[in-house]
C-alpha positions as CSV (number, residue, x, y, z in Angstrom):
1,X,17.1,-1.1,-7.8
2,X,16.9,-3.6,-5.0
3,X,16.3,-7.4,-4.7
4,X,13.2,-8.5,-2.8
5,X,11.7,-11.9,-2.2
6,X,8.0,-12.6,-2.1
7,X,7.0,-16.0,-0.4
8,X,3.5,-17.1,-1.4
9,X,2.3,-16.1,-4.7
10,X,-1.5,-16.1,-4.3
11,X,-3.4,-12.9,-5.1
12,X,-1.8,-10.7,-2.6
13,X,1.7,-12.0,-3.1
14,X,1.5,-11.9,-6.8
15,X,0.3,-8.2,-6.7
16,X,3.2,-7.3,-4.4
17,X,5.7,-9.1,-6.6
18,X,4.5,-7.6,-9.9
19,X,4.2,-4.1,-8.4
20,X,7.8,-4.3,-7.2
21,X,8.8,-5.4,-10.8
22,X,6.9,-2.4,-12.2
23,X,9.0,-0.2,-9.8
24,X,12.2,-1.6,-11.5
25,X,13.2,-3.9,-8.7
26,X,14.4,-7.5,-8.9
27,X,12.0,-10.0,-7.4
28,X,12.4,-13.7,-6.4
29,X,8.9,-15.3,-6.1
30,X,8.6,-18.5,-4.1
31,X,5.5,-20.9,-3.8
32,X,4.9,-24.5,-3.3
33,X,2.0,-24.5,-5.8
34,X,3.2,-25.0,-9.3
35,X,0.1,-23.3,-10.7
36,X,0.9,-20.0,-8.9
37,X,4.5,-19.9,-9.9
38,X,3.7,-20.7,-13.6
39,X,1.0,-18.0,-13.6
40,X,3.6,-15.3,-12.8
41,X,7.1,-16.7,-13.7
42,X,7.4,-14.8,-16.9
43,X,7.0,-11.5,-15.0
44,X,9.5,-12.0,-12.2
45,X,13.3,-12.0,-12.1
46,X,13.3,-15.5,-10.7
47,X,10.3,-17.7,-9.8
48,X,10.8,-21.0,-7.8
49,X,8.5,-23.8,-6.9
50,X,9.8,-24.6,-3.5
51,X,8.8,-25.2,0.2
52,X,9.7,-22.0,2.0
53,X,9.3,-23.8,5.3
54,X,12.5,-25.7,4.6
55,X,15.4,-23.6,5.8
56,X,17.8,-25.4,3.4
57,X,15.6,-24.2,0.5
58,X,15.8,-20.6,1.7
59,X,19.6,-21.0,2.2
60,X,20.1,-22.3,-1.3
61,X,18.2,-19.3,-2.7
62,X,20.6,-17.1,-0.8
63,X,17.6,-15.3,0.6
64,X,19.8,-13.2,3.0
65,X,21.0,-11.0,0.2
66,X,17.4,-9.6,-0.3
67,X,16.7,-6.1,0.8
68,X,13.4,-7.4,2.3
69,X,11.3,-10.5,2.3
70,X,7.5,-10.5,2.2
71,X,5.9,-13.6,3.7
72,X,2.6,-13.6,1.9
73,X,1.5,-17.1,3.1
74,X,-2.1,-16.5,4.3
75,X,-4.1,-19.6,4.8
76,X,-1.5,-21.9,6.3
77,X,-0.6,-20.0,9.6
78,X,1.9,-22.7,10.7
79,X,3.8,-22.5,7.4
80,X,3.9,-18.6,7.7
81,X,5.3,-18.7,11.2
82,X,7.9,-21.4,10.4
83,X,9.0,-19.5,7.3
84,X,9.5,-16.3,9.5
85,X,11.5,-18.2,12.1
86,X,13.8,-19.6,9.4
87,X,14.2,-16.1,8.0
88,X,15.0,-14.7,11.5
89,X,17.5,-17.5,12.0
90,X,19.2,-16.7,8.8
91,X,19.7,-13.1,9.7
92,X,17.1,-11.4,7.4
93,X,16.3,-8.2,9.2
94,X,13.5,-6.7,7.1
95,X,10.5,-9.1,7.1
96,X,6.9,-8.0,6.2
97,X,4.3,-10.6,6.8
98,X,0.7,-11.2,6.0
99,X,-1.5,-12.0,9.0
100,X,-4.6,-14.1,8.7
101,X,-6.1,-13.5,12.2
102,X,-5.5,-11.8,15.5
103,X,-3.7,-14.9,16.9
104,X,-1.5,-14.9,13.8
105,X,-0.8,-11.2,14.3
106,X,0.1,-11.7,17.9
107,X,2.6,-14.4,17.2
108,X,4.2,-12.4,14.4
109,X,4.4,-9.5,16.8
110,X,6.4,-11.6,19.3
111,X,8.7,-12.7,16.5
112,X,9.5,-9.0,15.9
113,X,8.4,-8.9,12.3
114,X,9.0,-5.4,11.0
115,X,5.5,-4.9,9.4
116,X,2.4,-7.1,9.7
117,X,-0.1,-6.7,6.9
118,X,-3.9,-7.3,6.9
119,X,-4.8,-7.0,3.2
120,X,-8.5,-7.6,3.6
121,X,-8.7,-5.3,6.6
122,X,-6.7,-2.6,4.9
123,X,-8.9,-2.8,1.8
124,X,-12.0,-2.6,4.0
125,X,-10.7,0.6,5.6
126,X,-10.0,2.0,2.1
127,X,-13.4,1.1,0.7
128,X,-15.1,2.7,3.8
129,X,-13.0,5.8,3.4
130,X,-13.9,6.0,-0.3
131,X,-17.6,5.8,0.5
132,X,-17.4,8.2,3.3
133,X,-15.3,10.7,1.3
134,X,-16.1,10.3,-2.4
135,X,-13.8,13.2,-3.4
136,X,-10.7,11.3,-1.9
137,X,-8.9,9.0,-4.4
138,X,-5.9,8.5,-2.2
139,X,-5.1,9.2,1.4
140,X,-2.2,8.7,3.8
141,X,-2.6,8.7,7.6
142,X,0.0,10.8,9.5
143,X,-1.5,9.5,12.8
144,X,-3.1,11.8,15.5
145,X,-6.0,12.2,13.0
146,X,-3.9,14.0,10.5
147,X,-4.2,12.9,6.8
148,X,-2.8,13.8,3.5
149,X,-5.4,13.3,0.9
150,X,-5.7,13.5,-2.9
151,X,-8.8,15.1,-4.3
152,X,-10.0,14.8,-7.8
153,X,-12.1,17.7,-9.2
154,X,-15.2,16.5,-11.0
155,X,-17.6,18.5,-13.3
156,X,-19.6,19.8,-10.4
157,X,-16.8,22.1,-9.3
158,X,-15.5,23.1,-12.8
159,X,-14.8,26.9,-12.7
160,X,-15.3,27.0,-8.9
161,X,-12.8,29.3,-7.1
162,X,-10.6,27.3,-4.9
163,X,-11.1,29.8,-2.0
164,X,-14.9,29.1,-2.2
165,X,-14.1,25.5,-1.2
166,X,-11.4,26.2,1.3
167,X,-13.0,29.2,3.1
168,X,-15.1,26.8,5.1
169,X,-12.1,24.7,6.2
170,X,-9.2,27.2,6.9
171,X,-7.5,24.6,9.0
172,X,-6.8,22.5,5.9
173,X,-3.5,23.3,4.0
174,X,-3.3,23.0,0.2
175,X,-0.1,21.3,-0.5
176,X,-0.1,21.2,-4.4
177,X,-2.3,21.6,-7.4
178,X,-1.9,19.5,-10.6
179,X,-3.5,20.2,-14.0
180,X,-2.3,17.9,-16.8
181,X,1.4,17.7,-16.4
182,X,1.7,21.0,-14.6
183,X,2.2,20.9,-10.8
184,X,2.2,24.0,-8.5
185,X,3.4,23.7,-5.0
186,X,2.4,27.3,-4.1
187,X,-1.3,27.5,-4.9
188,X,-3.3,30.7,-5.4
189,X,-6.5,30.4,-3.7
190,X,-8.0,32.6,-6.4
191,X,-7.4,29.7,-8.9
192,X,-10.4,28.5,-10.8
193,X,-10.7,24.8,-10.5
194,X,-11.2,22.7,-13.7
195,X,-12.6,19.2,-14.1
196,X,-9.8,16.8,-13.9
197,X,-7.7,18.9,-11.6
198,X,-5.9,17.3,-8.6
199,X,-5.5,18.8,-5.2
200,X,-3.4,17.4,-2.4
201,X,-4.3,18.6,1.0
202,X,-3.4,18.0,4.6
203,X,-5.5,18.4,7.8
204,X,-7.3,16.9,10.7
205,X,-10.1,14.5,10.1
206,X,-12.9,16.6,11.2
207,X,-12.1,19.5,8.9
208,X,-11.7,17.0,6.1
209,X,-15.2,15.7,6.9
210,X,-16.5,19.2,6.6
211,X,-14.8,19.6,3.2
212,X,-16.3,16.4,2.0
213,X,-19.8,17.8,2.4
214,X,-19.1,20.1,-0.5
215,X,-18.6,17.2,-2.8
216,X,-21.5,15.3,-4.4
217,X,-21.4,11.4,-4.1
218,X,-20.5,10.1,-7.5
């Protein structure tokens, strides 16, 4: 369990904060808007109505003790930058910040923010990926066009031998198979797939595209 701070409790910030709570972490939520704080206060370890652009406020909250701080201030770019500057001055090393524009991103880059987040852009990529590869419910980029993807088996492939799907894409490696609560890390290609099965596979983008052609758009 770690302590995190989320500054800005709009839709994105509130989601980050509640997800961290669900993962059994402690979270300090900060926002200047009373409505946002009241909407989420009963779910967080500590929720504060405060101006995070005031360094004295951050100091009083002892923000330095946090494992990481997420600056989720989106619309007010000046406030976001000022908040990051204060956090840097206070010695907070792990700062993740939401960027609203390319200019905002550039400034955050020059401030050496550890990770810059573009929620709308990231969601757009995920939506496009889901439309392009309907069998993929989750994916993770390993860079260099390598991906790990989670595939959900639908009724169309019930009782289909796994090797029938994979023979067209021998470059793709099956990492695991899950059925119910049972997980197999060494997967027999003679396995008959069942509706509801989960496959996790790894491979290059082009072979994954070929694999996607075997799945009907749902």
